[in-house]
C-alpha positions as CSV (number, residue, x, y, z in Angstrom):
1,M,-134.9,-38.8,-44.5
2,A,-132.7,-35.9,-42.6
3,A,-135.3,-35.4,-40.5
4,K,-136.1,-38.7,-39.7
5,L,-131.7,-39.6,-38.9
6,G,-131.5,-37.0,-37.0
7,P,-128.2,-35.5,-37.2
8,D,-126.2,-37.9,-35.7
9,G,-128.6,-41.0,-38.0
10,L,-127.7,-38.8,-40.9
11,I,-124.0,-38.7,-40.4
12,R,-123.8,-42.3,-40.1
13,E,-125.8,-43.7,-42.7
14,L,-123.5,-41.2,-44.7
15,C,-120.3,-42.6,-43.5
16,K,-121.9,-46.0,-43.9
17,G,-122.6,-44.8,-48.3
18,F,-118.3,-43.1,-48.2
19,E,-117.5,-46.7,-46.6
20,L,-118.9,-48.5,-49.7
21,L,-117.8,-46.9,-51.9
22,M,-113.4,-46.4,-51.0
23,D,-110.8,-48.2,-51.6
24,N,-110.3,-50.0,-48.2
25,K,-106.5,-49.2,-49.5
26,K,-106.2,-45.1,-50.2
27,G,-109.1,-44.3,-47.2
28,L,-110.6,-42.6,-50.1
29,I,-113.4,-42.6,-53.2
30,T,-111.4,-42.6,-56.7
31,L,-113.0,-42.8,-59.9
32,E,-111.7,-47.1,-59.8
33,S,-113.6,-47.4,-56.7
34,L,-116.2,-46.1,-57.6
35,K,-116.9,-47.3,-60.9
36,R,-115.9,-50.4,-59.5
37,N,-119.1,-50.0,-56.0
38,A,-121.1,-48.5,-58.3
39,P,-124.3,-50.9,-58.7
40,R,-124.3,-51.2,-55.0
41,L,-125.4,-47.4,-54.4
42,G,-128.1,-47.9,-58.4
43,L,-125.7,-45.6,-60.3
44,E,-124.2,-48.8,-62.6
45,R,-126.1,-46.9,-65.3
46,L,-123.4,-43.9,-64.4
47,G,-121.2,-43.5,-68.1
48,E,-117.6,-43.1,-67.0
49,D,-117.5,-39.4,-68.2
50,E,-120.8,-38.0,-65.2
51,L,-118.2,-40.7,-62.9
52,I,-115.7,-38.1,-63.5
53,E,-117.8,-35.0,-63.0
54,M,-119.5,-36.7,-59.6
55,V,-115.4,-37.2,-58.7
56,R,-114.6,-33.4,-60.0
57,E,-117.6,-31.6,-58.3
58,G,-117.2,-33.4,-54.9
59,D,-113.2,-33.0,-55.2
60,L,-112.5,-30.0,-53.0
61,D,-108.3,-30.0,-52.6
62,G,-107.7,-31.4,-55.8
63,D,-106.7,-35.1,-55.2
64,N,-108.7,-35.8,-58.1
65,A,-110.3,-38.1,-54.7
66,L,-113.0,-37.9,-52.0
67,D,-112.4,-37.9,-48.4
68,Q,-114.3,-38.3,-46.9
69,Y,-116.1,-35.0,-45.8
70,E,-116.2,-33.6,-49.8
71,F,-118.5,-37.1,-49.5
72,C,-120.7,-35.2,-47.4
73,I,-120.6,-31.9,-48.6
74,L,-121.3,-33.9,-52.3
75,M,-123.9,-35.9,-50.2
76,I,-126.2,-33.0,-48.9
77,R,-125.6,-30.9,-51.7
78,M,-126.9,-32.6,-54.7
79,S,-130.2,-33.8,-52.0
80,P,-132.5,-30.1,-52.4
81,Q,-134.1,-32.0,-48.3
82,L,-130.6,-32.6,-47.5
83,M,-129.5,-28.9,-48.4
84,E,-133.3,-27.6,-46.3
85,S,-131.2,-29.3,-43.6
86,S,-127.8,-28.6,-44.0
87,Q,-127.4,-25.5,-42.0
88,R,-128.6,-28.0,-38.5
89,L,-126.5,-30.8,-39.5
90,F,-123.1,-27.8,-40.2
91,D,-124.1,-26.9,-36.9
92,F,-124.1,-30.0,-35.3
93,L,-121.0,-30.9,-37.2
94,Q,-119.0,-27.4,-35.6
95,M,-119.7,-27.9,-32.1
């Protein structure tokens, strides 16, 4: 997917995913917004404990929520195919 989309396209798709899951008032993905919006991404079968762990795993600053940067890092880490191209993506973001 990353190779097909290219760095710009991948970033756009990750941003769209973030916007689908975030709490519009806070601009963050919270446990509540994740539970409410998870069915949009086929995550309705995940239990609350699994959703809590997903937020916890991606939460780099300890605020119990994911900002856009944390979400993108988490999505790249969770996908082996994206991991292969993560160095190119990292290089692109550093420009």
